[in-house]
C-alpha positions in Angstrom: -5.1 62.0 -152.5 -5.5 65.5 -151.0 -3.0 68.2 -151.6 -0.7 68.9 -148.6 -1.4 71.9 -146.3 1.2 74.6 -147.1 2.7 76.3 -144.0 5.0 79.3 -143.8 6.5 79.0 -140.2 7.8 81.8 -138.1 11.5 81.0 -138.3 14.4 82.2 -136.3 18.2 81.7 -136.8 20.0 80.0 -133.9 23.6 80.4 -135.0 25.6 83.2 -136.6 28.6 81.2 -137.8 28.2 79.9 -141.4 28.3 76.2 -142.0 29.5 74.4 -145.1 27.2 71.4 -144.8 25.2 71.5 -141.6 23.7 68.1 -140.7 22.6 65.7 -138.0 21.0 67.9 -135.3 20.4 66.0 -132.1 18.7 67.5 -129.0 20.1 66.4 -125.6 17.0 66.5 -123.4 19.1 66.0 -120.3 21.1 69.2 -120.7 19.0 71.3 -123.1 21.8 71.3 -125.6 21.7 71.0 -129.4 24.4 69.0 -131.2 25.0 69.0 -134.9 27.8 68.5 -137.4 29.5 70.6 -140.2 30.4 67.8 -142.5 33.3 69.4 -144.5 34.6 71.8 -141.8 34.9 69.1 -140.4 33.5 69.6 -136.9 31.0 68.5 -134.3 29.3 71.5 -132.8 27.5 72.0 -129.5 25.0 74.8 -128.9 24.3 75.3 -125.2 21.1 76.7 -123.8 23.0 79.9 -123.0 23.8 80.3 -126.7 27.5 79.3 -126.2 29.0 77.4 -129.2 31.7 74.8 -128.7 33.4 73.3 -131.8 35.1 70.0 -131.8 37.4 69.7 -134.8 37.4 66.3 -136.4 40.3 64.6 -138.3 38.0 63.7 -141.3 34.6 64.6 -142.8 31.9 63.9 -140.3 28.4 62.9 -141.5 26.4 62.3 -138.4 26.4 61.9 -134.6 24.4 60.4 -131.7 24.4 60.7 -127.9 26.1 58.0 -125.7 24.8 56.9 -122.3 28.1 58.0 -120.8 27.9 61.6 -122.1 30.2 61.0 -125.0 29.2 61.4 -128.6 29.3 58.7 -131.3 30.1 60.0 -134.8 30.3 58.7 -138.3 33.5 60.0 -139.9 35.1 59.4 -143.3 37.5 57.1 -141.5 34.9 55.1 -139.6 32.8 55.3 -136.5 34.4 57.1 -133.6 33.5 58.1 -130.0 34.2 61.7 -129.0 34.7 62.8 -125.4 33.6 66.5 -125.1 35.5 67.0 -121.9 38.9 65.7 -122.8 38.3 66.1 -126.6 39.7 62.6 -127.1 38.5 60.9 -130.3 38.5 57.0 -130.0 38.2 54.8 -133.1 35.5 52.2 -132.9 35.1 50.5 -136.3 35.1 51.2 -140.0 32.1 49.4 -141.6 32.7 50.9 -145.1 36.3 49.9 -145.7 38.6 51.8 -148.1 37.7 50.0 -151.3 34.6 52.2 -151.7 34.7 55.7 -153.0 32.5 57.3 -150.4 32.0 58.0 -146.7 29.6 57.5 -143.8 26.6 59.8 -144.1 23.3 59.9 -142.1 23.3 58.1 -138.8 21.2 57.8 -135.7 21.0 55.8 -132.5 18.1 53.4 -132.7 15.7 52.0 -130.0 18.1 49.0 -129.7 21.0 51.3 -128.4 23.0 50.7 -131.6 24.3 53.3 -134.0 22.6 52.9 -137.4 24.6 54.6 -140.0 24.7 54.6 -143.8 27.2 55.4 -146.5 27.1 57.7 -149.5 28.7 57.0 -152.9 31.1 59.8 -153.9 32.0 58.1 -157.2 31.3 60.3 -160.3 28.7 59.5 -161.4 27.3 58.1 -158.1 26.7 54.3 -158.1 24.6 52.0 -156.0 27.5 50.8 -153.8 26.4 52.5 -150.5 24.9 50.5 -147.6 23.3 50.8 -144.2 25.1 49.4 -141.1 24.2 48.6 -137.5 27.1 49.3 -135.1 27.3 48.1 -131.5 29.2 49.8 -128.6 31.7 46.9 -128.8 32.5 47.9 -132.4 30.6 45.0 -134.0 29.1 45.8 -137.3 26.3 44.3 -139.4 25.4 45.3 -142.9 21.6 45.6 -143.1 20.8 47.1 -146.5 22.7 47.4 -149.8 22.2 48.7 -153.3 22.0 52.3 -152.0 23.5 55.5 -153.5 23.0 57.9 -150.6 21.7 56.3 -147.3 19.6 58.9 -145.4 16.5 59.7 -143.5 16.7 57.3 -140.6 13.9 57.5 -138.0 11.7 55.2 -135.9 8.0 55.1 -135.1 7.0 56.1 -131.6 6.6 52.4 -130.6 9.9 51.5 -132.1 8.3 48.9 -134.4 8.9 50.7 -137.7 12.2 52.0 -139.1 12.1 54.6 -141.9 15.0 55.1 -144.3 15.4 57.1 -147.5 17.9 57.2 -150.4 18.5 60.8 -151.4 19.7 60.1 -154.9 17.2 57.4 -155.8 14.5 59.6 -154.2 12.5 57.0 -152.3 11.3 56.5 -148.7 11.0 53.0 -147.4 9.8 51.4 -144.1 10.9 48.3 -142.3 9.3 46.3 -139.6 11.7 46.6 -136.6 12.3 44.7 -133.5 13.5 47.2 -130.9 14.9 44.5 -128.6 16.9 42.6 -131.2 17.5 45.4 -133.6 16.4 43.2 -136.5 14.7 44.3 -139.7 11.8 42.8 -141.7 11.5 43.3 -145.4 11.6 46.8 -146.7 8.7 48.3 -148.5 8.6 51.5 -150.6 6.3 54.2 -149.1 6.8 56.8 -151.8 9.0 58.4 -154.4 9.8 62.1 -154.6 10.2 64.7 -157.3 12.9 67.4 -157.1 10.1 69.9 -156.7 8.6 68.0 -153.7 12.1 67.8 -152.2 14.7 65.1 -152.5 14.5 63.2 -149.2 17.4 64.1 -146.9 17.6 63.8 -143.1 14.4 63.2 -141.1 12.7 62.7 -137.7 9.4 61.4 -136.4 6.8 63.0 -134.0 4.8 61.4 -131.2 1.8 60.9 -133.5 3.9 58.8 -135.9 4.4 61.3 -138.7 7.7 61.4 -140.6 9.3 64.8 -141.2 11.6 64.8 -144.2 14.0 67.6 -145.2 13.4 68.3 -148.9 16.9 69.4 -149.7 16.2 70.2 -153.4 13.2 72.4 -152.7 13.7 74.5 -149.5 11.0 72.7 -147.6 10.1 70.2 -144.9 7.5 67.5 -145.7 5.4 65.9 -142.9 4.4 62.5 -144.2 1.8 60.0 -142.9 2.5 56.4 -142.1 1.0 55.6 -145.5 3.5 57.8 -147.3 1.3 60.8 -148.0 2.6 64.3 -147.7 0.1 66.0 -145.4 1.9 69.2 -144.6 4.7 71.2 -146.4 6.7 73.8 -144.5 8.2 76.4 -146.8 11.6 77.4 -145.3 13.8 80.5 -145.8 16.8 78.2 -146.5 17.2 76.8 -150.0 18.7 73.5 -148.9 17.5 72.1 -145.6 19.3 68.9 -144.6 17.7 67.5 -141.4 15.1 68.3 -138.7 15.1 67.3 -135.1 12.6 68.1 -132.3 14.0 70.0 -129.2 13.2 72.6 -126.6 11.9 71.9 -123.1 8.6 70.5 -124.5 10.1 68.9 -127.7 7.8 71.2 -129.8 10.6 73.2 -131.4 11.9 72.0 -134.8 15.6 72.7 -135.4 16.7 72.3 -139.0 20.2 72.3 -140.4 21.1 73.4 -144.0 23.9 73.3 -146.4 25.7 76.0 -148.5 24.4 76.5 -152.0 24.2 78.9 -154.9 21.2 77.1 -156.3 19.0 80.3 -156.4 21.7 82.3 -158.2 23.4 83.7 -155.1 25.5 82.0 -152.5 23.8 81.2 -149.2 25.8 79.6 -146.4 24.6 76.7 -144.4 23.0 77.4 -141.0 20.6 76.2 -138.3 17.1 77.6 -138.0 14.3 76.9 -135.5 10.5 77.3 -135.3 7.6 76.1 -133.1 5.2 73.5 -134.5 1.9 72.0 -133.4 3.5 68.6 -132.9 5.7 66.9 -130.2 8.9 65.0 -130.8 10.4 62.1 -129.1 13.6 62.1 -126.9 16.7 60.7 -128.6 17.9 57.1 -128.0 21.4 56.7 -126.5 24.3 54.5 -127.7 25.7 51.8 -125.5 
């Protein structure tokens, strides 16, 4: 196995306001807008092409979001999956796949090729236990549990042809892949692609590029790992933020990587969460839409 190529990208900051836990960046290719969440604020945030920032305060911690076909936003909150109207600012409850018996909340989520919102939970028990799960949520509020025995469901992404779904567990530090039917939204058996050390970067949020590589935010190591279909880290991007949480491709040609991060004092001094961007020699895929 060859050592990964180490890259120090030319990074720029795209927001000035500090974030507590920045997460779930999604590029709206129709409007040239970047959406993301600040989990504990809690807020959904929209960054327009002009640089204008709009904040949509949420009634509970918000882990992730996706774009809807009708211009609304689907979001995974502590209290369940909701649909947010950016115009009226109305927040409509859709369903609660987790239920209140679990000590935890919805975490990483993404709209899949099947038009459903795939969203996982995270255990907030101390210590964390393997009670988290991954769910498939329909626009009618229907819910199916598709994976269990998780601690921190994360890293959802699909291959360019929609026939592979990638998923990680940040606490158990593994990346897995499933065969995926993009029409039915059904999963085959999961198979482990790789485990991670803290130094390589605990796998947090992720995205894929047009060539089928998986980009994983190494939240424990201040880096972004580009991983082959076989699970090999081929490139490592060293970032100026100590705790990156999730990348997404954006920009007019989908060749800009936007990366969110969380607040931490891991390096001996406090650094607030933020959103950074840099150009890469890879092209992303436009997001799927819910509904």
